[in-house]
N, C-alpha and C positions, 0 to 999 in steps of 0.2 A: 504494500500500500504506500501511496505517496506520503510525504511529510504533511501532517495535519496542521492546519492553522487555527489556533484557538483565539477567539476574540475575548478581550478582558479589559476591564477598567485598570487604571494604572496604580491604584492604591496598594499599599503593602499587603493588606488583607486580601484584596482581589487577586493579586499576584500569587499569594500563598495558595488560594483556592485553585487557580489555574495550574500552578506547578504540581499541586496534589493530583489533579486529574492527569496531567502529563505523566506523572509517576505510575499511576494505575494503568495507563495505556501501554507504557513501556513494560511494566511488570507482567501484564497478561498477554500481550501480543507482540511486544518488541517494536511498537509503532514509534516513529520519530514524530515530534511535534514542536512547533514554534509558537510563541505567544505574540499576538498582535495587540498592542495597546491602543485603546480607543477611548477618547474623551467624550463623556456623555454630557447632557445639559446640566445634570446635577453636579458634575465635576467642574464645569466651566463657571457656574455660578455657585460658589461655596458660601455665600453670605445670606441670600434671601431664604426666608422660611420655605420649606418644600411645597406647601399648598399654594404659595404665590408663584411658583414656576409655571403653573398653568397647564400642565399635561400629566397624564398617567405615564408610568414607566420612565421617570426622569433619569434613572440609573441604567436603563437597558435599551432605550429606543434606538440610539445610534449603533449599538452592537447588533440589534436585530436588522437594521438596514444593511450593515456589512454582511450579514448572513444572506439576506435576500439578493444582494448584488453579487455574491460569490467571492467577496474579498476574504472572508474567513469560512472555515468548514464547520466549526462548532463554537459554542460559547458556554462559559461557566458563570452562573449567577447565584447569588444568595436568593433562595426561594421567596423570602419575604419582600424582595424588590420587584417581583414579577407580577404585573397586573393580571386580573382574572381573564381579561380579553387579550389575546395575542394573535398575530397574523396567521391566517389559515394555512399558509404554506410552511409554517414552522411547527415543530413538535418537540416534546421533551422525552426522549427515549430513556433517560436515566434520572432518577432522583436518588441521590446517594444516602447512605445510612445517616440518620440525623445525629448531630451532636447534641450537647446540652441546650435545650430550648429556652432556659430561663434567663431572666435579666439579672444583672449584678450591679453593685455599688462600688465605685472607686472614690475614695474620700481622703482628705487630709487627716493625718493622725490615725488612719485606718479605723475610723468610727463607723458604726453601723447606723442605719437610718434613724432608729429611735434615739441614738446618742447625739445626733447632730444638734447644735445649739439652735434656739429659736432664731428665725430669720436667715438661716444658712442658705447660701446660694447654690442651687442644684441645677445643672444643665442637662438638657436632652432635646433633640429635635423632634421627638415622637409625641404626637398628641395623646396617644394611648398611655405612654409613660407619665406625661404631665398630669393627666386626669387621675391616674391611680396614685401618684405621689401626693397630690392635693387631697385626695380622699383619705389617705393614711395620715398625713400631717398638713393641716391647713396653714400652719405658721411658717412653712418653708417659702423661700423666694425661688420659685421654679421658673427658669428662663430657657428660651429657645436657644439651641446650640447646634451649629452645623460643623462639619469637618470630619475627617477620617478618625478612626479609633485612636491612633497615636496622638493626633492633635488634641482630641478631647481629654485624653489622660494627661497630656502635658499641661493643660490649663489648670488642672488640679495641682500638679507638681509645682507650678510657678505661682500658685496662690491666687490666680484669677477667679477660681471657683472653689467652693468648699467640697463639692462632690459632683460626679456625673453618673448617670445610669446608662449602661451599655449591655448589649447581648453578651452573655458569658461565653458562648461558643467562639465569638470573634476574639475575645481576650485570650482564650486558651490557644487558639490557632496562632496567635502572635507570641506565644510563650510568655505571657505577662500575667499569668494567674496569681502570682505572688502579690499583685497589686489589689486584688479583690478583697474588700472589707466585708462584704456580705453578698450572698446569693439569695435572691428573693424566692420564697415559696410561692407557688401559684395562687395561694389564698391571698397573698398580699399583692401580687402583680402577675396577671396572666400575660403571656408573651404575645408577640405579633403572629399573625397567620404565617405559617411556614418557617418561623424563626428557628435557626439552628440547622436547617437543611440546605444542601447545595443541589442544584439541578444543572443538567446539560441540555442545551437547546441546539437543534440542527434543522436542516431542510428535510421535509418529509420525503422528497423525491430521492434523496441519497440513501437508498435502501440498504446498501452494504454497510455504510457507516451507522445507520440506525440499528442494524442488527448487532454490530460490534459494541456500540455504546450500551445497548440493552442489558448486557451482562453486568453492568455496574449498577443496575437498578436494585433498590432495596424495597421489596413489596410492602413491608410493614410501614415504612416511612411514607411510601406513595399513598397508601390507604389513609393514613392520618392527615397528610397534607391535602389530599383530595377533598376530604370532608371539611377541613378548615377553609379551603378556597371556595368550595361550594356555598358555605355559609356567607363568606365575604361577598361572593357574587350575588347571592339572594338579597343581601342588604344593600347592594349597589354601592359598596364602599371601595375606595381606592386603597393604596398602601398607607395613606395618611389619614386614618380616622381613629377616634377613640374606641377601638374594638380590640379586645384581647380574646384569644381562642387557643385551645390546645386539645388535641385528640390523643388517645392512647388505646391500645388493644387489650382486650381481656378474652383470651381464647379466640373464638370465632366472632366475638362481638367487638364493637368499636364504641368508645365513650368519648363524647365531645362536650367540652365545657366552654362557655363563652360569656363575655361581659361587655355590655355597651355602657358608656359613661358620659356624663356631662363634663365639659372641660374644667369646671371649677371643682370637680370631685364631689359635689353635693348630692348627686343622684346617679344611680346605676341600676341596671337590670342584668342579673346574672342567672343563667340557667344551664342545666345539664341534660343531654339526650343520649340515648343508647340505641344502637342499631346493628345491622349485619356488616361486618368488615368487608364482605364481598361487594357491597353496593354503598361505598362511603359517601358518594355524592348525594344520595337520598337523605342521609342523616344530616348533612350540612344544610340542605334546603329545608328539611323539617324543623331544625332548630332555628333557622333564620325566620321561618314563618311564625314560630312561637314568639320570638323576640319582637318581631314587628307588631304582632297582635297585642303585645304588652307595652308598646310605646317606643320601641327602639328607633324607629324612623324619625320621630320628633327630636330625640337626643342627637342623632347623627346629623340631621339637617342643621340644627342649631350650632353644632360644633363646626360644620363646614363654613357656615356664614361668619362665625366668630374668627376662624382661622384666616379668612380672606380680608379682614379689616386691617 
C-alpha cells in the first residue's frame, strides 16, 4: 500500500493522536504514513469564544475538505469535536478504544474544587463545564478560556488563573497526569459527548482503506459513542452546548446518563435510560425525547442565545 497521508491539527495533543494511529498502522500492517498538518478555523482564531465562530465543526471542517479533495487519505479526530452531521461521502471506519472520559482539575497548590478559595478564577471554554462548575460552586469566577491543553495549564503555572478544567484523557496523553489535582466523578461533572474517544475518518469510496482501518474499531466504544451522539443529534445540539452525557455497557445492555443545564448552574435536568447495546442509536433518541419533554429544549435555546451575546 502507498504511504498514507493523515490529516491532523497541529497541536501537540492532535499530533500525539495522529502518531498513535501511525503506530497502530505500522504495528498491524507495516503501513508507512505521513502527517499533514492542517489549520482549522478554531486554530486560526484562538481568542473568540467557540459559539461566536459561527459554524459547527470548527476543529475539523478544513480537515474534512482535505479528505474530500484527496489531499489526505484519512484523518484522526477527538470524537467530541465531530458534529453529528458530517459529509455523506465520508465515514468513520474506526472509533478507537476510549480513554478516561472524565474531566479533571489543574489548580495552583494542587487544590481540589471544594478547596479553592471563594472567588477563585477557573477557566474553561466549554459551556457544559461552566454550567456544572457554577452548579457545584456559585462563588467561583468561571471564565471562558481558549487555547490548547498546554496553554491552558501554563496559565495556571504562571498565576493567571487559579485553576482550569480539562479532559483527563488529553492530560494523560501528554504525560502530564502529575498535574491533576482532582478527577471529577460523573455525579459532579458529566463529560462531553464522545469525550475520551478518538475516531478515524476517511472517504467511503476507499474500500480497501476502510477495511484496513476497521480492524482498529472498538465495538464497545462505538456503541457508547453512538448512543451519546444520537442523543446530541435529537437535541439538535452542537459541540458547544451545556449537555453532559456518558454511556456504558452492562452485558448486552447499554446505560446512558445525560444532563442538560442552565448556564448559571441554577437549573438542570438529569436522566438515565437503558436499552439494547445492539441498537445504541435508539437509546440516545429515546433519552433525548424524554429530556425534551421535561424542558431541555428551553434550557439549550437559552444557553445558545446567552453564548452569542
